[in-house]
C-alpha positions as a printed NumPy array, in Angstrom:
array([[  1.938,   4.077,  18.293],
       [  0.394,   5.48 ,  15.113],
       [  1.859,   8.296,  12.996],
       [  0.059,  10.486,  10.498],
       [  0.296,  13.829,   8.737],
       [ -2.388,  16.491,   8.499],
       [ -2.596,  19.92 ,   7.006],
       [ -3.349,  22.416,   9.741],
       [ -5.879,  25.174,   9.291],
       [ -3.051,  27.62 ,   8.462],
       [ -1.787,  25.355,   5.651],
       [  1.307,  23.919,   7.35 ],
       [  1.974,  20.201,   7.687],
       [  1.759,  18.702,  11.16 ],
       [  3.066,  15.317,  12.247],
       [  0.579,  13.601,  14.55 ],
       [  1.281,  10.752,  16.969],
       [ -1.303,   8.822,  18.91 ],
       [ -1.367,   5.951,  21.322],
       [ -4.906,   4.743,  21.793],
       [ -7.577,   7.369,  21.179],
       [ -5.567,  10.514,  21.983],
       [ -3.618,  12.213,  19.183],
       [ -1.158,  15.092,  19.514],
       [  1.1  ,  17.149,  17.303],
       [  4.777,  16.173,  17.413],
       [  6.892,  19.237,  18.127],
       [ 10.043,  20.291,  16.298],
       [  9.462,  18.387,  13.046],
       [  7.511,  19.273,   9.916],
       [  7.146,  15.891,   8.189],
       [  7.291,  12.171,   8.893],
       [  9.999,  11.967,   6.241],
       [ 12.205,  14.39 ,   8.181],
       [ 11.466,  12.54 ,  11.417],
       [ 12.382,   9.161,   9.89 ],
       [ 15.563,  10.461,   8.255],
       [ 16.676,  12.055,  11.534],
       [ 16.099,   8.777,  13.367],
       [ 18.082,   6.85 ,  10.748],
       [ 20.976,   9.321,  10.945],
       [ 21.025,   9.395,  14.75 ],
       [ 20.451,   5.685,  15.334],
       [ 17.381,   6.425,  17.431],
       [ 13.999,   4.691,  17.332],
       [ 10.904,   6.627,  16.309],
       [  9.133,   6.303,  19.659],
       [ 12.2  ,   7.497,  21.574],
       [ 12.715,  10.397,  19.174],
       [  9.096,  11.506,  19.491],
       [  9.377,  11.367,  23.283],
       [ 12.485,  13.561,  23.18 ],
       [ 10.836,  16.076,  20.844],
       [  7.691,  16.272,  22.938],
       [  4.021,  16.512,  22.085],
       [  2.029,  19.655,  21.506],
       [ -1.664,  20.363,  21.175],
       [ -4.322,  17.696,  20.785],
       [ -5.611,  16.826,  17.295],
       [ -9.05 ,  15.547,  16.291],
       [ -8.048,  13.172,  13.493],
       [-11.628,  12.191,  12.664],
       [-12.511,  15.849,  12.131],
       [ -9.39 ,  16.432,  10.032],
       [-10.358,  13.433,   7.88 ],
       [-13.887,  14.792,   7.485],
       [-12.49 ,  18.186,   6.452],
       [-10.12 ,  16.688,   3.872],
       [ -6.967,  17.651,   5.787],
       [ -5.505,  14.148,   6.158],
       [ -2.392,  13.726,   4.022],
       [ -0.475,  10.617,   3.091],
       [  1.362,   9.557,   6.262],
       [  4.747,  10.033,   4.566],
       [  5.877,  11.841,   1.427],
       [  9.145,  12.781,  -0.239],
       [  9.796,  16.436,  -1.112],
       [ 10.704,  15.212,  -4.613],
       [  7.982,  12.742,  -5.729],
       [ 10.404,  11.062,  -8.156],
       [ 12.264,   9.683,  -5.117],
       [  9.248,   7.824,  -3.736],
       [  8.712,   4.324,  -5.153],
       [  5.431,   2.39 ,  -5.205],
       [  5.991,  -1.352,  -5.582],
       [  4.399,  -4.589,  -4.523],
       [  4.379,  -8.356,  -4.411],
       [  1.65 , -10.843,  -5.293],
       [  0.707, -14.444,  -4.544],
       [  2.004, -13.968,  -1.009],
       [ -1.114, -14.786,   1.012],
       [ -2.856, -18.068,   1.739],
       [ -5.788, -18.143,  -0.66 ],
       [ -4.265, -15.639,  -3.066],
       [ -3.589, -18.248,  -5.744],
       [ -7.199, -19.434,  -5.803],
       [ -8.328, -15.815,  -6.011],
       [ -5.97 , -15.149,  -8.906],
       [ -7.042, -18.302, -10.73 ],
       [-10.703, -17.477, -10.219],
       [-10.046, -14.028, -11.653],
       [ -8.307, -15.533, -14.664],
       [-11.027, -18.18 , -14.985],
       [ -8.531, -20.977, -15.559],
       [ -8.982, -24.589, -14.59 ],
       [ -6.151, -26.389, -12.897],
       [ -5.083, -29.879, -11.947],
       [ -1.969, -31.516, -10.582],
       [ -0.547, -32.108, -14.067],
       [ -1.445, -28.729, -15.54 ],
       [ -0.877, -26.062, -12.905],
       [ -1.225, -22.422, -13.881],
       [  1.775, -20.146, -13.462],
       [ -0.063, -18.562, -10.54 ],
       [ -0.33 , -21.896,  -8.749],
       [  3.27 , -22.778,  -9.518],
       [  4.523, -19.524,  -7.999],
       [  2.157, -19.82 ,  -5.047],
       [  3.408, -23.345,  -4.317],
       [  6.997, -22.07 ,  -4.491],
       [  6.094, -19.58 ,  -1.767],
       [  4.463, -22.268,   0.355],
       [  7.59 , -24.412,   0.288],
       [ 10.262, -21.698,   0.326],
       [  8.785, -18.336,   1.279],
       [  9.492, -18.537,   5.004],
       [ 13.113, -19.671,   5.397],
       [ 14.076, -20.508,   8.97 ],
       [ 17.857, -20.637,   8.627],
       [ 18.485, -16.936,   8.023],
       [ 19.101, -17.35 ,   4.293],
       [ 16.914, -15.809,   1.574],
       [ 13.85 , -17.776,   0.567],
       [ 12.23 , -18.081,  -2.833],
       [ 11.57 , -14.757,  -4.522],
       [  7.944, -13.634,  -4.914],
       [  6.095, -12.123,  -7.82 ],
       [  7.099,  -8.435,  -7.922],
       [  5.686,  -5.398,  -9.711],
       [  6.191,  -1.644, -10.056],
       [  3.315,   0.813,  -9.708],
       [  4.929,   4.219, -10.046],
       [  6.52 ,   7.03 ,  -8.081],
       [  5.178,   9.713,  -5.775],
       [  3.139,  11.222,  -8.609],
       [  0.889,   8.14 ,  -8.408],
       [  0.189,   8.508,  -4.665],
       [ -3.341,   9.506,  -3.69 ],
       [ -4.051,  10.784,  -0.184],
       [ -6.649,   9.098,   2.026],
       [-10.056,  10.548,   1.23 ],
       [ -9.024,  11.611,  -2.269],
       [-10.298,   9.814,  -5.401],
       [ -8.467,   7.071,  -7.252],
       [ -8.7  ,   7.886, -10.951],
       [ -9.311,   5.169, -13.497],
       [ -7.464,   6.274, -16.679],
       [ -9.563,   6.813, -19.79 ],
       [ -7.858,   3.847, -21.494],
       [ -8.443,   1.484, -18.549],
       [-10.821,  -1.468, -18.716],
       [-11.421,  -1.646, -14.962],
       [-10.565,   0.017, -11.677],
       [-10.657,  -2.299,  -8.71 ],
       [ -9.441,  -2.247,  -5.121],
       [ -6.81 ,  -4.482,  -3.551],
       [ -6.791,  -4.213,   0.261],
       [ -3.257,  -4.742,   1.502],
       [ -0.678,  -3.937,   4.143],
       [  2.237,  -1.826,   2.959],
       [  5.69 ,  -1.483,   4.455],
       [  6.948,   2.113,   4.69 ],
       [ 10.731,   2.636,   4.33 ],
       [ 13.39 ,   5.317,   4.077],
       [ 16.933,   4.703,   2.873],
       [ 19.75 ,   5.89 ,   5.125],
       [ 22.794,   7.839,   3.989],
       [ 24.842,   4.644,   3.634],
       [ 22.156,   2.794,   1.65 ],
       [ 20.638,   0.919,   4.59 ],
       [ 16.847,   0.458,   4.371],
       [ 14.991,   1.518,   7.515],
       [ 11.394,   0.476,   8.119],
       [  9.241,   3.32 ,   9.4  ],
       [  6.267,   1.048,   9.952],
       [  3.209,  -0.416,   8.249],
       [  0.019,   1.056,   6.811],
       [ -3.215,   0.041,   5.153],
       [ -3.037,   0.4  ,   1.38 ],
       [ -5.265,   0.176,  -1.666],
       [ -3.189,  -1.317,  -4.466],
       [ -5.669,  -0.138,  -7.121],
       [ -5.385,  -2.198, -10.339],
       [ -7.013,  -3.   , -13.696],
       [ -8.196,  -6.589, -13.305],
       [ -9.976,  -6.824, -16.669],
       [ -6.753,  -5.982, -18.459],
       [ -4.821,  -8.495, -16.365],
       [ -7.38 , -11.212, -17.03 ],
       [ -7.038, -10.704, -20.79 ],
       [ -3.493, -12.017, -20.637],
       [ -1.251, -12.582, -17.647],
       [  1.556, -10.786, -19.487],
       [ -0.521,  -7.605, -19.124],
       [  0.069,  -7.711, -15.353],
       [  2.736,  -4.977, -15.584],
       [  0.329,  -2.688, -17.478],
       [ -2.518,  -3.411, -15.078],
       [ -0.449,  -2.295, -12.084],
       [  0.536,   1.13 , -13.475],
       [ -2.247,   2.88 , -11.618],
       [ -2.518,   5.269,  -8.676],
       [ -2.543,   3.877,  -5.151],
       [ -3.386,   5.12 ,  -1.686],
       [ -2.061,   4.252,   1.747],
       [ -2.637,   5.334,   5.314],
       [ -4.138,   7.332,   6.909],
       [ -1.84 ,   6.214,   9.745],
       [  1.429,   4.3  ,  10.014],
       [  1.67 ,   1.587,  12.643],
       [  5.044,   1.877,  14.391],
       [  6.59 ,  -1.332,  15.681],
       [  5.977,  -4.977,  14.88 ],
       [  3.36 ,  -6.127,  12.415],
       [  0.683,  -8.259,  14.109],
       [  0.932, -11.913,  13.134],
       [ -2.797, -12.173,  12.44 ],
       [ -4.482,  -9.138,  10.888],
       [ -8.235,  -9.458,  10.387],
       [ -9.641,  -6.544,   8.468],
       [-12.618,  -5.729,   6.262],
       [-12.794,  -4.523,   2.679],
       [-15.963,  -2.763,   1.502],
       [-17.262,  -1.073,  -1.607],
       [-20.009,   1.478,  -0.982],
       [-22.326,   2.662,  -3.754],
       [-24.494,   5.487,  -2.561],
       [-26.185,   4.307,   0.619],
       [-25.584,   0.623,  -0.18 ],
       [-22.661,  -1.666,   0.621],
       [-22.32 ,  -3.649,  -2.623],
       [-19.323,  -5.652,  -1.455],
       [-18.002,  -6.598,   1.96 ],
       [-15.49 ,  -9.309,   2.756],
       [-12.779,  -9.999,   5.317],
       [ -9.195,  -9.501,   4.302],
       [ -6.516, -11.334,   6.235],
       [ -2.857, -10.422,   6.466],
       [  0.094, -10.777,   8.787],
       [  2.531, -13.666,   8.553],
       [  0.041, -16.152,  10.033],
       [ -1.97 , -15.702,   6.837],
       [  0.94 , -15.454,   4.401],
       [  3.062, -17.88 ,   2.41 ],
       [  6.071, -15.53 ,   2.627],
       [  7.661, -13.872,   5.614],
       [  7.875, -10.079,   5.652],
       [ 11.658, -10.37 ,   5.918],
       [ 11.788, -12.462,   2.751],
       [  9.675,  -9.961,   0.82 ],
       [ 11.851,  -7.105,   2.056],
       [ 15.054,  -8.913,   1.097],
       [ 13.906,  -9.545,  -2.456],
       [ 12.97 ,  -5.898,  -2.893],
       [ 15.987,  -4.254,  -1.327],
       [ 18.53 ,  -6.718,  -2.743],
       [ 18.526,  -4.437,  -5.809],
       [ 20.983,  -1.591,  -5.379],
       [ 18.697,   0.757,  -7.296],
       [ 16.275,   0.502,  -4.362],
       [ 18.927,   1.43 ,  -1.806],
       [ 19.57 ,   5.009,  -2.91 ],
       [ 20.115,   7.352,   0.076],
       [ 17.133,   9.49 ,   0.97 ],
       [ 14.562,   7.584,  -1.094],
       [ 11.157,   6.513,   0.261],
       [  9.598,   3.143,  -0.544],
       [  5.989,   2.053,  -0.186],
       [  6.018,  -1.714,  -0.711],
       [  2.659,  -3.516,  -0.745],
       [  2.65 ,  -7.1  ,   0.491],
       [ -0.32 ,  -8.576,  -1.394],
       [ -3.851,  -9.752,  -0.717],
       [ -6.263, -12.633,  -1.2  ],
       [ -9.426, -10.463,  -1.321],
       [-10.712,  -8.851,  -4.52 ],
       [-14.258,  -7.713,  -5.215],
       [-13.599,  -8.297,  -8.92 ],
       [-12.915, -11.982,  -8.308],
       [-16.384, -12.187,  -6.74 ],
       [-18.077, -10.635,  -9.757],
       [-18.326,  -6.949,  -8.8  ],
       [-17.762,  -4.381, -11.537],
       [-16.976,  -1.025,  -9.974],
       [-18.534,   2.25 , -11.067],
       [-17.5  ,   5.881, -10.838],
       [-18.534,   7.215,  -7.441],
       [-18.028,   3.916,  -5.626],
       [-16.142,   4.316,  -2.352],
       [-13.483,   1.793,  -1.369],
       [-13.099,   1.335,   2.376],
       [-10.352,  -0.74 ,   3.99 ],
       [-10.271,  -1.159,   7.742],
       [ -8.27 ,  -3.077,  10.356],
       [ -8.322,  -2.096,  14.013],
       [ -4.54 ,  -2.075,  14.569],
       [ -4.08 ,   0.609,  11.902],
       [ -6.372,   3.297,  13.253],
       [ -8.557,   5.207,  10.832],
       [ -9.945,   3.345,   7.798],
       [ -8.585,   4.064,   4.329],
       [-11.308,   5.506,   2.081],
       [-11.06 ,   6.518,  -1.564],
       [-13.744,   7.099,  -4.166],
       [-13.417,   5.842,  -7.747],
       [-13.26 ,   8.545, -10.401],
       [-13.238,   8.038, -14.162],
       [-10.56 ,   9.858, -16.122],
       [-11.667,  12.372, -18.72 ],
       [-10.586,  12.402, -22.334],
       [-11.003,  10.518, -25.579],
       [-10.256,   6.811, -25.242],
       [ -8.903,   6.695, -28.782],
       [ -6.511,   9.61 , -28.443],
       [ -2.97 ,   8.622, -29.431],
       [  0.012,   9.977, -27.562],
       [  2.404,  11.322, -30.188],
       [  6.092,  11.684, -29.444],
       [  7.633,  14.806, -30.982],
       [ 11.207,  14.638, -32.254],
       [ 13.669,  17.299, -31.159]])
């Protein structure tokens, strides 16, 4: 089952469920957030809850996407209580991609930090005895103010040196009233980043990740497929200037999903009742690592069949003077 949110023609938000090609409004609920919180409180699964609520009129999701009425598939009524985070060096091939981006040579006696962390994941990222494995690279991207809906542009700030896509799978979570994390499902995501800044110095990674991100349009309910084979494209006008497969799912990862979830939610600050978390699991596919420099107007497209509609976002350059200084005023 896939879940999404659209804005109806009268301006209200509708929750949409589909199984296969047919999509219908879910009755008796006005947001995926409300639906997920109700399920957490009642101890009921999403599919069972949707069945009990019933389905209403049919929805043409493709048409809604075309008309700009697709919303993010979950939101929090207070954007400050939605957290965008992620992990890196989690996929087979991700270390070589990172090293290629950083243009660093490596050998057995002089491994880069990227290779060291990647090798840690290979040996300890999928524990089989029920105990936590090695912790991954982790980063913070922002709160709900940084979320961009499918179809809307990702803005490169005026001070940025680059704006590049990162096609990933994200876990979608709500926190129950007792602090228990509940997984709503999984979605495509574009973990938009500044790769030129990161390449300048690895310690700029935290800066490079403080960018908007998009996810959706639909949430996959249930188990994550072991082997996800998707495609990442960059369109420039009528041309496709970049196209490459992106692989995800645990068959293509050096960490298990459970291990990544543990190392995020082990922090009490991320188990605050009512919060929403969008946690991106990493990638091994970057157009930047293959020499593409994106331009304003480029369209990022991320697609994988299990996740329904593709995620599309254009690149927009921020306006303003690059040399403007932000001045803090004393009170």
